[in-house]
N, C-alpha and C positions, 0 to 999 in steps of 0.2 A: 563708979561717975554718978550722979545723981540724973534721971531721967526727967528731961520736964518734957508733960502728956498735956496736948493740945484737943480738945473736943473739936471740929471743925463743920460740926453737919448744920451750923447759923451761921458760918461765916463763908464773907466773900475773898475772892482769891487776894485783893489790896491787903483787905486785913490781917489773911496768916502772913502776908509776907514784911509786912508790919511786925506780927511777933517772929520772924525766924531774923528781922534785923538786928533785933535787940533779947535775944533769947536769955534766959536764968542759967543754963548750961550748955555745954557743946556738944550734948545729947538728945535731940529731941524726938516726940514722937507727933505722928498726928493721925488722929482718928478721924469720923465719920467723915472723909470727905468723897467726894462724888461730882466728878467733872469741874471743878474748880481748876481753873487754869492759871498757866504760869507759876506753879507752886518752883519756889528756891529758884527764880527768876534774879542771875548775876550773881547767889547765895555764893559762899565762900566759908571754909571753917568748922564748920559745924557738921553735924551726923544727923540725917532726918530719916526717919524709919516711918511711912507711909501705911495705913490700913485702909482698901476702899479702893479708888478707881479714879486717879486722877485726872484732868482735862487735856486739853494740845499745851505744848510747848512746855512740858516740867521739865525743868532745869534747866531752859534758853542761858545761856551765856552763864551759865556754872563755873566758876573764877576756882573751885577748890573745895575739898571734903568729900562727905557721900550722900549721896540721895538714894534707899532703898524702897522698891515698891512688893507690898506683900499682894501680890494680885498683875494685876492687867493696867495699862495704858495707854493713853488715846496715841493722838499724832504729833509730831514736832517734838519728840524726848529730843534732848540735848540738841538743840538747834544751836548751829553756835558756840558750843560750850568750850573751854577754854584749858582747864584743869578741874582733877576732881574722879570721881566713879559715881555711876548711875548704874544699880542692878534691878533688874525686873524679874519679878517671881512668876511672871506668866511671860505673855503675847501684849505685842505691840501695833499699833497704827503705822498711819505712812510717814514717809522723811523721818525716820529715824538716825540722829546724827547730823540731818540738814550743814554743810558748811563747818562741821568741828574741825576743831584748832588742835585739839589737844585732851588729854583725858582718856577714860575707861567706860566704853555702856556694855553690859552683860544681859544678855536677856536668853531665860531660862527656855521659850518654845520659842516661838515665830516673830516676826516681823511682816508690814506692808509693802506694798509699793515703794521704788526709792529711796531705799535704805544708804545710808553713806552716801549720797548726792556730795558730790564736789568737795568731800574732804580734802584738808591740806596738812602738810608739815611743814617744820622749820624747825632747824638745830636739832634741840635733845628733845621738844615736843611731835611725837607721833600719835597719833590718834589711832585707839584700837576699837572696833565693835566686834562682839561674837555673838552669834547667834545660835540656839542650840538646835532650833526647827529648822525650817525653810522659809525663803522671802519671797515676794512677789517681785512682779516685772523692773525693770531699768534700776537694778541692784549696781551700788558704784558709777552712777553713772557720774562722766566729769568727774571720775575720780582721779585728784591730784597728788595723794602721798598717805601715808598709813596703811593699817592693815584690816581687812573684813575677812571676817572665818563664819565660815557656815557650816554647822557639826551635821544635819539632818539627822538628828537621833531619832530614831521612829519613824522616817520617809522613805518609802519605795519610790525609786526614781530619781527625777532633778530635785533641787532642791534650793534651786532661784527660776524666776520667770523667765520671761523675752527679753532679749535686747539688754545684758549683764552687761555692762563696764561699757554702754556706751560712750564715747567722747574721752575713754578713759586715757591720762597722759602721763599718769604717776600712781604708787604704791602700790598693793598685791592684795588679790582677794585668793583666800583658801576654799575652795568646795571638797564637801567629802561626802562621794557619791562616786557611780562608774558613770554617769549619766549627765552629759552636758548640757546646758539650759537652752534651750532654743534662741536660734537668731542671734547667736554672738555675731557683734560687730567685727569688722576687719583690722577694727584698731586696736584688738584683745589678743594677747598670744598663750595659748596654753600648751600646758606641759604636763606632766604626772609627777606628782612630787618625790622627791629622791629623797637619799637616807639624811642628808643636809637640811632638807625643808619638815623634817620629822624631827629631828634634832630643835629644831628651833621651834617648833608650834610645840613640843613638849614643855620646853621653858615659857613660851608665850602665855601657852595656856594655861598654868600652875593654878594659880589663884582662882580663877572660872572652875576648874575642877573641883579643886577644893572647899568651894562658896556651895555649889550645887551636889553633892557628892556623889561624883562621879568617878568610873576606874581610866585611868588613861590609857591605860596598856589594853584596853578594849576598843578603845577611840580611835588610837593612834594607827593601828594595826589594820586599819580600813586604808580602801584607795582616797586619796585626795588629787583636785588637780588644783593647778596652780597657774593664774590668769594674770599676766601684768599687761603691761604696754607694748604694742608691736616697735620695732623698733625703726619702723618706716611709717609710723602712725602720724597721718595728715596734723592730727588734732594739738600735737606737740608742736607741730610749726607753730604755734596760735599762742603759745605759751613759754615756748624754750628757744632762745638765742642760742644758736651755733658757732 
């Protein structure tokens, strides 16, 4: 398939998105990206490869297709995305996947604070965030659905910061570590992953492992914690009628 290459070094965010709305092909490469915000906002049905460092809100409201960044990205990647894939071959800033409603976000290295805040799921839309390294505080804050996996590759000790799962009332968080995050709130119930969890993770992460050329058997043989909402969680009463 023909790839449309666009040099963005002198283009604004608005100009870049105008070109993405009417591409010559469904396969586009953006070069010279340096902090332009909102790239791919509301995009669907095209495959975009980015060289450089995109600014805030990359793939906000993404509704399909794929965005791949050959490096790092800034804050609010995948804000309120509905469908599609975002792949970061480096690290990301804060508020990754904020209020995400569907699709997948794969990060090879680390993410900042408030990763996966208020993710939700409905019917067959089950969002997924996978972090290869570690995350900052407030991971999965007010989580309402979907799955977050933090693999802690190359990390000693805890792989998430303070107050992981604060206000959590749905969804699940998997942490590959032997050390729980500090200051876990009472709304979170913690379990050691069992055979069924590992079997599920093997299937769930197959695309991630292939994408970053990782060996599943080495990773999945390690210990995982599973974080779920506490059945007596008072936050759940704010959102779910018994």
